[in-house]
C-alpha positions as CSV (number, residue, x, y, z in Angstrom):
1,X,66.1,-76.1,-32.9
2,X,65.0,-72.2,-32.5
3,X,67.2,-69.6,-33.8
4,X,69.0,-67.7,-31.4
5,X,68.0,-65.1,-29.8
6,X,69.1,-61.3,-30.4
7,X,70.1,-58.9,-28.4
8,X,68.0,-55.6,-27.3
9,X,70.0,-53.9,-30.9
10,X,68.0,-56.5,-32.8
11,X,71.4,-58.0,-34.1
12,X,73.4,-60.7,-33.3
13,X,76.7,-60.2,-31.3
14,X,75.8,-56.2,-30.9
15,X,74.9,-54.8,-28.1
16,X,74.1,-51.2,-27.0
17,X,76.7,-49.1,-24.6
18,X,75.3,-46.7,-21.8
19,X,76.9,-43.8,-24.1
20,X,74.6,-44.8,-27.1
21,X,77.2,-46.4,-29.2
22,X,76.7,-50.1,-29.8
23,X,79.3,-52.9,-29.3
24,X,80.1,-56.0,-31.3
25,X,81.9,-59.1,-29.8
26,X,82.1,-62.7,-30.9
27,X,82.6,-65.5,-28.6
28,X,83.3,-69.2,-28.8
29,X,83.9,-71.5,-26.5
30,X,87.0,-69.3,-24.2
31,X,87.8,-67.0,-26.7
32,X,86.5,-63.5,-27.2
33,X,86.8,-61.5,-30.3
34,X,86.5,-58.1,-29.5
35,X,85.3,-55.7,-32.8
36,X,84.8,-52.9,-30.9
37,X,82.2,-49.9,-30.7
38,X,80.5,-48.4,-33.0
39,X,78.2,-45.6,-34.3
40,X,75.2,-47.3,-35.4
41,X,73.7,-51.1,-34.7
42,X,74.1,-51.9,-38.5
43,X,78.0,-51.0,-38.8
44,X,78.7,-53.1,-35.6
45,X,75.8,-56.1,-36.9
46,X,78.5,-55.7,-40.3
47,X,81.8,-55.9,-38.3
48,X,80.2,-59.0,-36.7
49,X,79.8,-60.4,-40.3
50,X,83.1,-59.5,-41.2
51,X,84.2,-61.8,-38.1
52,X,81.7,-64.6,-38.6
53,X,82.9,-64.6,-42.3
54,X,86.8,-64.9,-41.6
55,X,85.9,-67.7,-39.3
56,X,84.0,-69.5,-41.3
57,X,80.8,-69.5,-39.8
58,X,77.8,-70.2,-41.3
59,X,75.5,-67.7,-43.1
60,X,72.8,-68.8,-41.1
61,X,74.8,-67.3,-38.1
62,X,75.5,-63.8,-39.6
63,X,73.1,-60.7,-39.9
64,X,72.9,-59.8,-43.5
65,X,74.0,-62.9,-45.2
66,X,73.7,-61.5,-48.8
67,X,76.2,-58.6,-48.2
68,X,79.8,-60.1,-46.9
69,X,81.7,-58.3,-49.5
70,X,80.5,-54.5,-47.6
71,X,81.1,-56.1,-44.0
72,X,84.8,-57.6,-44.5
73,X,86.1,-53.7,-44.6
74,X,84.2,-52.7,-41.5
75,X,85.9,-55.5,-39.1
76,X,89.2,-54.5,-37.1
77,X,92.0,-57.1,-37.3
78,X,90.6,-59.9,-34.8
79,X,91.9,-59.4,-31.1
80,X,91.1,-62.9,-29.4
81,X,90.5,-62.6,-25.5
82,X,91.5,-66.4,-23.7
83,X,91.9,-67.4,-20.4
84,X,96.0,-67.3,-20.6
85,X,95.2,-63.5,-20.9
86,X,92.5,-62.8,-18.7
87,X,94.7,-64.5,-15.9
88,X,97.6,-61.9,-16.6
89,X,95.4,-59.0,-16.9
90,X,94.4,-60.2,-13.1
91,X,97.7,-60.8,-12.2
92,X,98.6,-57.5,-13.4
93,X,95.6,-55.6,-11.5
94,X,97.0,-57.4,-8.8
95,X,100.2,-56.2,-8.9
96,X,99.2,-52.7,-9.3
97,X,96.3,-53.2,-6.3
98,X,99.4,-54.1,-4.2
99,X,101.7,-50.7,-5.2
100,X,98.8,-48.5,-4.8
101,X,98.2,-50.4,-1.0
102,X,102.0,-49.7,-0.7
103,X,101.9,-46.4,-1.2
104,X,98.8,-45.6,1.0
105,X,100.8,-47.6,4.2
106,X,104.0,-44.9,3.8
107,X,101.8,-41.6,3.2
108,X,100.3,-43.1,6.2
109,X,103.2,-43.9,8.1
110,X,104.7,-40.8,7.1
111,X,101.7,-38.5,8.5
112,X,102.4,-40.3,12.1
113,X,106.0,-40.5,12.3
114,X,107.5,-37.1,10.6
115,X,110.4,-37.0,13.1
116,X,111.3,-40.7,10.9
117,X,110.9,-39.1,7.8
118,X,113.2,-36.3,9.1
119,X,115.6,-38.7,10.5
120,X,116.0,-40.6,7.3
121,X,116.0,-37.5,5.2
122,X,119.1,-36.3,7.3
123,X,120.8,-40.0,7.2
124,X,120.6,-40.4,3.4
125,X,121.9,-36.8,2.4
126,X,124.9,-37.0,5.3
127,X,125.3,-40.5,3.6
128,X,125.5,-38.7,-0.2
129,X,127.8,-36.0,1.4
130,X,130.3,-38.6,2.8
131,X,130.2,-40.6,-0.6
132,X,131.0,-37.2,-2.2
133,X,133.7,-36.5,-0.4
134,X,135.3,-39.7,-0.7
135,X,134.6,-39.8,-4.7
136,X,136.1,-36.4,-4.4
137,X,139.4,-37.8,-2.7
138,X,140.0,-40.2,-4.9
139,X,140.0,-37.9,-8.0
140,X,142.5,-35.8,-5.9
141,X,144.7,-39.0,-5.8
142,X,144.4,-40.4,-8.9
143,X,145.6,-36.6,-10.2
144,X,148.2,-36.1,-7.9
145,X,149.5,-39.6,-9.3
146,X,149.0,-38.4,-12.4
147,X,151.1,-35.1,-12.1
148,X,153.6,-37.2,-10.1
149,X,156.4,-38.8,-12.5
150,X,157.7,-41.1,-9.8
151,X,154.4,-42.7,-9.1
152,X,154.2,-46.7,-8.3
153,X,150.7,-47.4,-9.9
154,X,151.3,-49.8,-12.7
155,X,149.5,-48.8,-16.1
156,X,146.7,-51.1,-15.6
157,X,145.8,-50.0,-12.1
158,X,142.3,-49.8,-12.0
159,X,142.6,-46.3,-9.7
160,X,143.4,-44.5,-13.0
161,X,139.8,-44.5,-13.5
162,X,139.2,-42.5,-11.1
163,X,140.2,-39.4,-12.7
164,X,137.3,-39.3,-14.6
165,X,135.1,-39.8,-11.5
166,X,132.4,-37.4,-11.6
167,X,132.4,-35.2,-8.3
168,X,129.4,-32.7,-8.8
169,X,126.7,-31.9,-6.2
170,X,124.4,-34.0,-7.9
171,X,125.9,-37.2,-8.0
172,X,124.6,-40.0,-5.2
């Protein structure tokens, strides 16, 4: 069987990137071991050799079979990418695309129906004001009962908690 064809970099498992750096990776079945990018093809080839050595590949699959000790220190910790990782990545990308599409549709809707946007904003402003006034009223009642010696509330009545209710204008 003829030896495996080497890439344009001249080394096994090393490809040239458009930015002038060199990318090293190792493939085996459904797995892809990403070794990173390097400034020279020799460094990338040594990283490939270290990974090949870690996976107990034969010396004939290595670029520099005579100097494995040097190559060990160049390869980062392996990062295996399998089919499950690819599936999860595609799922996340689909969710991001859906969210971006929703945001675009909302932007278009706001541009097309500014009156509805104003009505919605006014509705929620009124709702916040109503909730705020209701909280203030509950707090006032609780403070009145606290000052009243003849209160009808029991000691474990949950309405006592309204004394600590925040009533600032920032509340919702």
